[in-house]
N, C-alpha and C positions, 0 to 999 in steps of 0.2 A: 407270418408272412402273408402278403396279399398277393395271391396268384392271379395275374390280369386276365388269363384265359376264362376266368370264372365271372369276370365282372358283368357280363351280358345276363349270366344266369341269375346273379343276385339282384339286379336292377330291375329286370322286367319278368323274367321266367319264375323265380322263386316267389314273389309276391302274388303272381298269378296263380301258382299251383296252390299257394295257402289259401287264397280266397275261393277257388273253387271247390276245394274240400269243404268249406263252410257252407257252399251252396248246395252239398249234398253228393258231390263226387268223391269216390274212394280212390285214393292214391294206389297205383301200382307201379313198382319200379321197373325200370327197362329190362332188367334181367328177368324178372317175373313175367312181363308182358311178352318177352320172347319165348319164355318157356311155354307160356299159355297158346303159342303159336307153333308148338312142337319144334321151336328152334329154326322155324323157316322165315326168312326175310321176304319171301315171295307170298307169304300168307298174311292178311291185313285184318282179319276177324279174330277175336278171342273165343274160339270154338267152344272151349268148356263153359264158359260163361253163357254165351249164345244158347246152347243146348239146355243148360239148367234153366234160363228164362222161357224158352219155348215150351218146356214142360210146366212151367209155372203159370203162364198166362193163357195157355190153350186147354180147352176142354171139349169133350164130345157131349152134345146135349142129345140124348136119345130116350125118347118115350118117358120123360120125366126124371130120367137118371143123368147124373153128370159123371162122366168117366174120363180118366186120362188118356192122351194120346200114347200109344206104345213107343218104345225106344226107336224102333226101325223108322217110324214115320217122322220123329224129332231129327234123326240123323240126316233123313232124306231132305227136310226142309232146310236144315243148316247147309247141307251140300248144295242145293239148288240156288240158294241165295249167293253162294260164293263162287258157283261155276257158270255165271252167265257169260255167254259168248261175247268176245269183243267186238262191237259194232261201232267203234269210235268212241271218243271220250264222252260226249254229251248224250248220245244215244244209249249207251250202256248205262250211265248214270240215271237217265230216264226210266230204263226199265228196272233198274234196282229200286229206284224211287216208287214205281208203281207197286212192286213187290212189298215195299215197307209200309205204303199208305193204304193200299187195297187188300193186302194179304193174298192167300191162295187156297184153293180148296184141294183136299186130299181124299182119295177113296180109302174107306177103312171097312172092314167086316165087323159088325158089331152083333153078337148073338145070332150069327148066320145071316145078317142082313147086310148086303153090300150097298153103301151110300157114300156121297161126298160131303165131307164136312169143312167148314171155313176154318182156317189157320192164319194167324197173325203173327208178325215179328216184332210189333211194338203195340202196347196197349195205349192208344191214343187217348182214350176217354178217362183213363185213370192213371195220370203220370206216375203216381206213387207205386203202382205195380211194377214199374220198370227198375231196372238198376243202371246206375251212372258211375263211370269210372273215368279217371285221367291218369295218363302217363307222360313222362318226358322224354326227350332223345329217342324218339320212335324210329328205329332203323327199317327201312323198307328197300326192296331190290326189285328192279325192273328187269328187261332183257339184257341191259349192258351196264347199268348204273346202279350204285348203292347210295341212297341219300338218308338224311336223318331229319325228321320233322321236329321241332322244338317241343310241342305239346300235341297230344291228340285226346279228344273227348270221345267216350264211348257211350252208347246207349245199348244195353243188353249185348255188350261185347261187339257192336257195330261201329266202326269209326265214323262218327257224325261230324266232328269238327276238327279242322287242322289249323294250328296257330304257329306262327312264326314270330318270335319276339327279338328285338333289338333293344340294347341300352339306350337311353334317352340322348347320351351325349355323342352317339355315333352319328356321323355326317349322312344325311340323306336316308336315315334309319327306315323310315315307312316305306319309302320308294323300294329300298333294298329288300325289306320283308316281302313286299307285293311281288318284286322280281323273283324272289326266290320261289314262291309259289307257283308262278307262271312258268319258270324253267322246270320245275319238277313235274308239270303236267305234259310237258312236251312228249311226242311219241317216242322219243330215245331216252326218255328218263323213266319216270315211275308212275305213268298214267293210270295203272291198274288200281292203285290206292284210291285215287281221285273218282273211281267209278263209285265208291260208297259215300264220299263226303257230302253233307248236306249244307256246310257253311264253311267258309275260309275266313280267317282273320289274321290280320297283320297289326302288330302292336309295338309301340316304342315308348311306352308309360305314359307320355303325355299326348300322344295321338294313337287313334285306333281307326282302322277301316275294315269293312267286311264285304264279302262278296259271295256269290255262288260259284260252282265248279265252272272253270273256263271262261271267267270273265275278264275282259282286257283292262288294263290298268286305268284308263279313263272312267271306267264305269263302277269302280269300287266306291262304296258310300260310307258316309259318316252317321252315326246314330244320335239323335238328340232325344232324351227321355223327357216327357212333358210334365212329369211330376217331380219335385225335388226328392231324390232318392239318396243323397248323401249321407244322411244321418243312418239309414238302413245299412249302407254299406261300411260306415264307420263302425257299426256295432260288429259286423261281421269280421272285418280285418283285426279287430281287437282281441277276439277269441283265442284261447291258447290252442296249441296243437295237441291232438291226443292219439294219432294214429303211430302205432309202433313201426310199421314199414316206413312211414314218412320220416320219423325221427331217424331212424336207421340211414335213411338216404341222406339226410341233412349231414349226419355226422361222417358218413362215408364219401360222399361225392362232393359235397359243397364245403365241407370243413367249417360248419357253422353249428353253435348250440341250438338244439330244439328250443322253440319257444314255448315254455311252461307256465307263463302268466301273461296278463294282458299287455299288449305293446300297443301304444298310441301312436298313430301317424294319421295324415290327412289323406283322404281318399284321392287316388289320381284318376286322370281321365280312363286309363286302362281298367281300374277297379269298377268304375261307374258303368262303363260300356260292357265289360264282361258280365256285371250283374244284369244288365238290360237284356244282353243277347243269349246269354249261356245258362241262365237259371232253368232247372229242368223243365218246368211248366212252359216257360217262354220259348225255349229251344224246340220243344214239340210243336208247339203252336205255330211258330214261324215255318217249321218244316212242313207241316200237314196243311195248313191253311193260308199260307202266305208264299207260297212257292209255286211258279207255273214254269212250262217249257213253250216257248214261242220260237217257231222257226229254227230248230236246233240250237236254240239258245236258252240256258236256265237263268231264271230271274227270281231273286228274293226281295221281298218288300223293303222299300225305303221307309224311314220313320214316319214321314207323313202319311203314307199309304196305310200302314198298320194302324196308326192312331185315328185316321179318318174313317176306315171300315170299323174299328172298335167302337167308335163314337155313334156311327150310323146303325150298328147292330144294337146298341143299348137303346137307340130311338126307336127302332121298330118294334122293340118289345113293349113299348108303352102304346096305350090306347086312349082315344078320346071318350067323351061321355056316352058315345053311341057304340062303343067297343071297336071303332075303326084303327087299325094301326096307324101310327104317326109315321110320315115320311119326311122328306127334305131333300136337300140339294148338297152335294159335295163339288166345291169348286177347286180344282187343282189345276194350276196354270199349264197351258200347253208345253208339251216337251218333258215334263216331270213325271210322266207315266201315269196319266190320268185314265186312259183306256185300260191299262192293266190293274188299276184300282177298281174299276168296275168288274174285271175278272175276279179279283179277290173277293170283292163283295158278293158276288154270285156264288163262289166257292163256299163261303162263310154260312151263307143262307141254306146252301144245299147240305151241309153237314150239322147244322144246328139242331140238337136233340130237342130243345125245349120249345121249338116251333113246329106244331104237328100239322100233317097233311099241306105243307106248304107248296105253292105252285108258283113258279117264277116265270116271267115273260120278259124277254130281253129284246130291247128295241134299239137298233143301231143303224148307222148310216152308211156302214163299211161292209163290205162282203168278207174282208180279212178278218175283221173283229168278230163277225158272226161265226166265222169257222174256228176262230181262236176259243170262243166261248164253248162251242161243241166239245172241243178237245179237253177244255177245263173240267166240265161236267163228267166226261168220260174218267178223268183221272180221279174223281171223287167216288166213282162207282155209280154215277147217276146217269140216266139217259136224257137226252134233250133232242127235240125234234126241230128241224128247221123247215119254217113255213115256205112252202114252194111258190105259193099264189095268196092272194088276198082271200079267196074263197077257202082255200086250204088253212089259213090262219084262222078264220072264223070257225071252221070245223073243229080245230085243235082247242080252241077256247071253250067251245060247248062241251067238249069231251072231258068229263072228270077224271078219266083215267089217265090223261096226259098230264105229267107232273111239270114239265119244263119245257118252254117253247122259245125258240130265238127267231127272230124276223128283221128283215130290213124295213125301214120306215115308210118306204113307198108302199109295201104289201100291207102295212098297218092302215095306211090311208084308204086302201081298197077295201079291207075288211070293215071299215066303219059304214060303208055303204050297205052292208048285209042287213036285212030286216030281221027284227025278233032277236037279235044278238046281245043277250043280257047274261052276265054271271055275276051273282051277288055274293060270291065267296069272300070271307074276311082274311083269308090266308093266301091270297095272290099278291105277288110282289112284281110291280112293273118297273124295270130298271131302264132308263132311257139314256143313252149316250148323246152329248151335244144337246142337251134338254133346252138350251135356250131358243132353239129353233122350233121346238114342238111343245114343250111342257107348260110354256107361259102363254100360249096363244089358243087359237081355236082347237088345235089338236088335243089339248089337255082337256077342255070341255067336252070334247066328243069322247074322248076315253073314258071320262067319268060317267057317260051315259051308259056304255056297255059293261064298265067294270066299276060300279059305282061304290064299292066298299074296299076296293084294292088299296094297297099301300104303294105310293108313288115316290121312287127314289131318282132323282135327276143328277147327272154327272155333266160338268161343263168344265171346258178349259179356258173359257173368257169369263170376266166378271160379269154379274148381271147389271143390266142397265137400270137406270132409276125407275122406269115405268114398269120393269119386270119385277122389282124387289117386292111391291105390295101384292102382286098376284102369288109370288112364290111364298111369302109369309102365310098366305091362307092354308097351306099344307106342309108347314113346316120350317120354310125359310132355309138359310144357309147353315147346315150343321157343321161343316168343316171347310176351312179355306187354306189354301196354299198358294200364296201370291207369287208373281214374277219376280218380285223384289226378293222373296225369300229363297225362291229357287236359285237366282243368280248367286246369292250369298253362300248357299250350300253347295255351290258349282254343280247343281242338278241340271242346269242348262247353261249356255254361254250368253253373255250380254249381246245386245243387238246395237249397231251404230246406224243412225238413219241420216241420210243425206238427201235433201231436196234439190233436184236439178230442173224444177218447173220454169225457172227463168229462162231456159232455153227456148220454151215455148212461145215466148213474145216474139223472139228474133224469127222463129219459124213462121209464126202467124203473119208476120209482115210479108214474108215472102209468098205465103199462101194468099194474103189479100191482093197481092199484085197479079198473082194468077187468076184470081176471082175476077179482078177488074177486067182482065183481058177476055174472060169467059162470058163477062155480062154485057160486053159491047153488042148493041143492036138489040138488047132485050127491053120490053116495056117496063113501065114502074112496077107494076103488078108481079111481072116474072122476076124481076131485080128482088122485090121484097120477098117472094117465096123462096128464091135460091139462096138469099142470105140466111133465112130462117132455118132452112134445110142443113146448112152447113155451119151454123154459129156454135152448135152444142160442143162440149168438150170431147165427147167421144168421137164426134165426126172429125174434129181437128185431128184426134189421135189415129184415125183410120186413113187420114190422107197419105199418099204415097210418098210426098216429100218428107212428112214427119216421120214415117216408118224409116225411111233411109237415113234421115238424121240421128234419130235414136239408135238404129242399128250400128251406125258409124261410132257413136259415143260408147255403146256397149262393147263393142270390139276393141276400142282402145282401152277401155277400163279392164276388160277381161285379159287381154294380151299382157297388160302390165302387171297384173295382180294375181291372175289365177292359171294362165296358161303354163302347162308344163308341171303343175303341182297336182296333188291328189283331191283338191277341192273343186266343186262344181257349182252351177249357177241355173237359176230359174227366171223366165221371163213370163210376166203375166200381161196379156193383151185384151182389147175389148171384145173381139168377136172372131168367129172361125176364119172369115175371109181375111181379116187383118193377120191372123195368125199364119195362114199360109203364105202371105206376102212376106213377113219377116223370115219364115222358114226359107222361102226361095233366095232371099237376100244372102243369108249365111251360106247357104249350099252354094250358091254362084261364086262367092268369094274365097270360101274354103278356108278362112282363118280360124274359125271356131267350128267344132264338130257339134252342129245343133240337130235336135230332132224335135217334133212336135206331136203332142199327145192331146186328141180332141175326141168328142163324141162323133159318132156318124152323121151325115147330113139326115135331117128328117123329111121325108118325102110325102108326108101325110097330106092328103088334100085339105086345102085351106089353112095349113099351117104356116106361121110367119117365115119359118127356116126352108120352105120348099125351095128345091134347086131343080127345076125341070130341065135347064139346060145342061146336056152332057158335057159341054165345054166350060162349065161354071168351074171357077178355080178349086173351090172346095170338093166338088164333084171329082175332078181330076185328080186332086190329092189323095182323096179316099180311095179311088180305084188303085192308084199307085201303091198305096200301102197294102190293100188286100192282095195285090198281085205279088208284092214283096213278103208278106208275112202269112197270108192264107185266110186269117179271120181276125175279128176285133180283139179277142181275147190274148191271142199270141202277139198281135201288134202292140197292144198296151204292155203286156207282160214283158216282152222283149227289151223294149226301149227303157221301161222303169228299172228292170234289172241291171241293164248296161249302165244307166245313170247311178244307180247305187254302188256299183262295183268300182274296182280300181281302174278298170279299162278307160281309155281315153277316147273310145269311140262315140260316147256321148258326154259331152262336156256342158251343154247348155240345153235344158229342156223348156220349151215353149208351150204355154198353156192359156186356156180361156178362162175356165172357171174349175174344170176337173183338175185335181192334185193341187188345189189351193187350200183344201181342207183335208184333214185326216191323211195327208202324205208325209211319211216319215222317212226321210233320207238325211242320215247324219251328216253326210259329206257335202250337203247342199249349204253353200256358205253366203252366196250373194242372191238376193231377189230384186230384180229389175222391175220395177212397177210402171208399165205404160197403159194402164187402165184405172179407172176410178173404183174404189171400194170403200164401204164405210162399215161402222158398227161391229158386229161380231166377225163379218167377213172379212174386215180389213186386219183385226186383231189375229184371226186364224191364219191368215196369209203371211203376216209379218212372222209368225212363229214357225214357219217353215224353215227358218234358217237358224233356229236357237239350239238345235240338238247337238249333244256332245259327240265329238269325233276327235281321234289322235291328232294332235298338234293344232287343232282349231281353237282359237282363244275368243273369238267374236264372230257374229254373223253381220251381214250388212243389208240394208234395204236401200235401194237407190230408187227414188220417187220422181218420175218425170212428169207427173201429173200435178204436183202441188197439194196432195191430200193434206200434209201436215204443214204446208209452207216450208219454212227453214227451222220450223219447231223452236222458236225464240221464246213462246209463251208457254203457259200450262197446257199438257197435251189435251185436257178436255175442252179446251176453249175453241178447238177446231170443230167444225160442223161434223165431220166424219166421225167423231168420238165424243160429241157434246152430250150424249144420252148417258154417259158413265161418270161415276164419282171420281174426282181427281185421285183420292187415295188408293182406289182400285186399280189405277193404271200405273202406279209408281213402279219404275223399274222396267217398263214395257220396251223403251227405246231410248238410246242415248244421242242427242243431237251431235252431228259432225263437228259443228262449231265448238261444242264443248270439249270434244275430243282434241281438236287441234290447239285450243286456248289452255289445255293442260300441259302442253309441251314444255313451257318455260319452267314450271315447277318440277316436272320429271328430269329436264336437263340439269337443273340445279341440284336435284337430289343426288343425280349421278356423280356430279363433281364433288359434292359434299362428301362422299365416300372417302376422299383424298385429303379432307381438311388438315389432318395431321401429318400428311406426307411432307418431308422436308423440301422437296423440290419437284414440283409437277412439270417442269420444263425437261426432267431428266427421266428417260424411259427406265433405265436402270433403277433409279430410286423409286419408281411408282411399282415396278415388279417386285422389288424387295419388300416395299411397303405391304403389298398383298400376300406375303408369306402366310400369315395366320390364316386358318380355315375360316373363321368366322368373319374377317374382313373380306376374304375373297368371296365367300357366299354372298355377303351383302352386295359387293360390286356385281356379281352375276345377276342377282335379283334387280337391281336398280337399272343395270344395262338392258336385260330383258323387257322391262317396264317401258323404257324409253324406246327401244326399238320397235317393240309392237305398236306403241302409239304412233311413233314417226311413220311406220309402215301404213297405218290407217290414214294418218293425214295426208300421206302423198297420194292416196287415191281420191282425195277431195277435189271436186271440180273448181271450187273457188278458194283454194288454199290461201292464196295471197289477199283474200278479202278479210281473212281471219289473223293473219300473222304476216309481218314483214319478210320481204324476200331475203335481206340480209340475215335475219334469224335462221332461215331455212338453210341457207349456205353454210352458216356456222354449225347448225346441227347436223348437216351432212358430213362436214369435215370432222366433226368430233365423233361421229358414229363410226367413220373409218378409223380413227385413232383408236378408239375404245375396243373396236372389233378387232384390231391387230394386237392390242394388249391382251384382250380375253384369249386369243389363240396362243400367244407367246406364253402366258403364265399357265395355261392349261397343259402345255408340253412342260414348262420349267417344273411345276409342282406334280407331274404325273397324275393329272386328273383322270379318274375312271368313270366320271359322270357321263351319261349318254346325253350329248347335246344335239343330237341329230334333228330333232324336230325344230329347235331353235335355229340351227345353222341352215336347214332348209328354207325357213321363213326369211332369215335375213339375207340368204344368198339371193332369193328372188327380189328383195327389196334393192339390193346392190346392183343387180342386173337391170332393173327397170328405172331405178331413179337416181341411184348415187354414182355408180361405176365402180369397177373393181380394180382400176389401175391403183397400185400401191397397197393393195390388200394381200397379206400373206396368205398362201394357200394352206388348207387344212391339211395336217400331217397325220396319217393312221398311226397308231401305236406300234412301236418296234420293240422286239426283245431286247432287253437291256444287255443280255450276255451275248448278242449276236456282233458280228463284225461290222454288220451293215449300220448297227447303232452308232459305233464311233466314226465310221465313214460319214454318216449323217452329221454328226457333230462337228467334224472337221470341215465339212463343207459350208456349215453355217458360221463363216467367220465373222460376221458381224455381231454375233452374240458374245456377251462378256464371258469370262472364265467363271464368275460367279453363277451366270444363268446356266451354264452347262453343268456346274457342279450342283446346283440345286436339282436340276432334272435327275441327275445321277443318284442323288440322296434321295429324293422323293420316290423314284422307282425301286431304288434298293430296299427302301422301308416297306413297301407293298410286297416285295418278294419275301422279306422277312415275316411279314404279317400271315402271308400264305404258308410259309414253312414252319411257323412257330411250334407247332406240336411236335414236328420232328426231333427237335433238340431246343427245348425251352431255355435252357441255360445259355446255350451258345448264342442263339438269336437274339435273347434279351441283352446279351453283352455286346453284339454287333449294333443292336438299336440304340443302346446306350452310347456307344462310340460315335454313331452318326449324329445324336443329338448333341453330344459334347462338341464334336467338331464344327456343327452349325452354329452353336452358341459362341464358340472361340471366333469365328469369323463375324458374327453379329456384333461383337465386342471389340473388334478390330485387334484381336490377338494373332491372327494369322492373315495373310495376304489372300487375294483372289486365287493366285497361282497355287499357293500352298493348300488352299481350301479344296481345289479341283483335285490335286494329287492325292490328297488324303482320302477324298469320298472315293476315288478310283482303286485305292489299296483296300479299303473297306469292302468295295463291292467285289473285289477279287477274291476277298476272304469268305464273303457270303457265297460266291460261285463255287469256291473249292470246298466249302463247309469246315474250314480250320482257321485257327488264329494262331499267333506267335505263341510258343510254349506248348502246344498240342505235343504229347509224346509220340515218337516216330512209330511205335508199335501200332498206333491208333489212326495214323494218317490214312490207310487204305480201308479203315474199318468203320463206316460211318454209323452203324447201329451201335457197336460197342463204345464208339467215341460219344455218342449222345448219352449213353448210360454214365459214362465217365463224367460227363460234364454236369448231369444231374446230380450225382452223388457228391461230387466235390463241391458244388455250390451250395446244396442243402447242408452239409457237414460243417463247412467252414462258417457259414452264416449263423448257425445255431450252436456251435460249440467252439467258438474262436478262443475262449480262455483257455479250455481243456487241451486245446492243440499246441498251446505254447510249449508244452513238455514233450511234443512229438516233433521231430526233425521234418522239415519240409520235403526232402527228398525221400523220406520213409513214408510220408503221407501220400506223395505223388505215386509212389510204388503200389501202396494199398488201393488207390482210385483206379489205376490202370488196370491192375489185376482184377478188380471188382467189375469193371466194365467189360473186360474180355470173358471173364467166368460167367457173368450173368447173361451175356449174349448167348453162351454155349447152353446155359440152363434153359433160357427162352426157347432157343432153336430145338432142344430136345423135346419140348412139350408142344411144339407147333405142328398143327395137322391142317388138312384141307378146310377153309372156311372157319378157322378157329376163331376169327373176329366175332363171329355170331354165336359162338357156343359158350354158355355161362360157366360150364364145368371146366373147361380148359382155362378159361380166364382166371378162374377162382385158384386153379392149381398153380398157375403162374404167379398169382398174388402171393400165395403161401409160400413158395419156392423163394421169391424175392426176399419176403419177411424173413425167413430162416437164415438166408445168406447174409443179410444186414444184421441180424441179431449177432451172429458169429463175428462179423466185422467189428461190432461195437466191443465185443468181449476181447478181440485181439488188440484193440486200441486201448483197452481199459477204460471205456467210457460208460457212463450210466446210460442205459437203454432209453430212448425217448420214442414211443410208439406213434405219436403224431408225425414226428419226422419220417419214420420207417414207412407208415402208410402212404405218406404224400410221394415218397420216393417210388414205392411200388405202383401207385397210380399213374405218376408221370412215365415210369419206364413203359408199362403196358401201353398207354396211349401213344407214346413214341414209337413202340414197335408197330403198332396198328397203322401209325402215318406212313412209316417206312414201307411196310407191306402193301399199301395202297398205291404207291407211286410207280 
């Protein structure tokens, strides 16, 4: 008999458990794991294992002797780990992480001498000295909820990894697994368990994602191993089982024969990824060396960060003929976590035992990254000193006692001017962020003068220019690259759509020329020549008041139609501060967009180009207003930036000159309006401001009013602004709007092609029935989403009808309305539980701005199927067919059945079969729509009452006994049909009814408080059910079948648990 409630276990969980044992994890049954927690669901650490390991890996080194820590010290250390005060999910997780990675010191009296000795929870240097365990169905309890984690991996008894498994044929399996993790971490759920976890995994056999604690869904990552490991994994999964406890588990819980000889199967994605992420040495390495905490967010390395750092670490261990360590460049495209890669590199250098007396100098261009690096070193148990000035930096470099230094680039510039500053050490590592601006020019040569033997490691988010590659090659070249194209494919960043709107400049220039003509009246020829020269450059054109107003109007129109009222924001880049202030004034005066301006203060140094002596100067006036409003420069910048990054609508558009065009990371930043000229690295960095991942954000937009890339009809590196780069290095940087619009016909056809096999696409009912199968409906949703997303981007194009006929757009609008109504209807009809909010918000904005909402059905929130309101709603929807109403009832009833299945598997499977049979009868025209509706209403009523025709009267008011009766009857009649031929049906019914009632009494007599978490009570229940069933077999004169008896006992106990939890 194939019990469907175990399909998930067999498809995903069981193979994972087998593989993990081959990787070195010892299996512990759920009952044993609970016993190791003293039967307490609120305890998450396996204390006995932890204390044994703490005794094993910790020793007191005292005057040449090695002594064990006494038992009270071991118990205290175990207690300290588990009794951390709750300071919020991530903060507490960080404190426990620090304990795990850094250890702690404990005072001990040794031979009368009181001293502090270091104490560790994990032996990071020698993974083999730790112990690794795995368990399944791990029950945990928070303040109000009890949850069950599919699998937990322990290191020294500490829960390091939580895994949720879903079977591969389950709809939206991976999303559901991730959602389960996210739900369990909520304050009202079981967050205490996640204070300990170092990695979370969601798996559905053919898909696997991983993340750190408290990572939102959008930021879960995929892992790609760089070498082919399938053969290694294949060998592991072919090995036989040899754990006694594991074989007992298979027999008792999964009803499967243990694997005692080689079993050949092909490795799945789950197998390969579990090997990559969870094999003991890799898990410890990822935890210790590739985890950081950044602004109350825990981050774990993506695969390109891990392999990039590993490759560079191998590189720096090599030396040239002069004994100088080899360096190089890591190019990881912007938005993919390049700066965090630098942090990981620093961390790995800091803890490398095979590099002695290393000194690390970190050079960045961002204060926040400088602060992050300081925090990272502290988490490694290392000190790092931040240089306060250039002179201070020079002193730090000279001082051999200072191991680690961090500095902002401008302080390094100042230090280069110090005389006699030379340090010839060969163990100095200079790590430079955004190294294209320093390492390949004069700065690198100057650094070489004061640190001639240092190892230089550069990090860049943009590709190297052709002229930079030869220079970079002299000290290592590119050691690891992760291009924009790769990042987009991995969904590490969103793609960027580029639209050139510079054609508008020609119109505005004509207006300006007419104004110039009036201004030049009465001027001499020389004056006219000088005037034209001064105002002919592009930036002068872009600073003209007329152009500012025209661009502002265009931005306002674009923003109101595409972003206003959403959670997405925009950035405007302009040529200079005076122009920026004028844009700011424009938006403030009109009040349609909440705009703010972030600029550097006016420079009043004598002789400086930006001197503003006039107190009435626009920039001076603006700056004074900001200082009056915020108090100081830091508060001014931080307040605006934080509001921009937040969900608040107080800052929707941020205006900048150069500040915040590099190193500014705001995931909700979705549109960059370019009203200034940029080129080369500066242009690529500015573009990347809108490629960050954010919930519901599919693409970023660059609207170019300058014509930097024209209309992008040619190869991107043919434009002068990017001509210094190789074409292959720029692949995937941006997608032209023209290309997006021209993809619409193909996407529109793909959407209609979903219905190629539909009998009548002019009949809404026929199309809704056609979408009954889940796979067809999923395909429809995907094709509609692709079409709607692209149509929304196309609607924002300024020259839409230059790329596509107006008649086609009208048809697309009409079809979008139709398909959106169809989607909303079938979602109700088939009881969809998928969260479509992000899609619906995006489409609603498009409907409001471009299509119109007339004729669009309103979204209906889910209503309880058993409520009167549900049928009132159906009655009001008179235009819906009976079949549509029946489908909705059937779909929602099936979902209720799935939720309640464990309460009474036999009964609910029967109801499920009845629904499926009724649907098939209707589909094959054996019953009418009206009959179909009446039949599913009857089944729904049976599900609501929990009984069907033929249920004995004695059991109608006894749901627990009734579920036992149904289980016994189903099992007995299926397995012993021939033997029952001699037993009268009425007699059989009496036996089943009596059995259900008697077993309910027996179970009740054994029930105590929290019995569900007490292995002894559950075991006594199991024995009592077995004894009763053996006696029943004797009374019926049947040969005992212990497989059937065990299955009945397991089902009855699970049913009782489910009833108790309702």
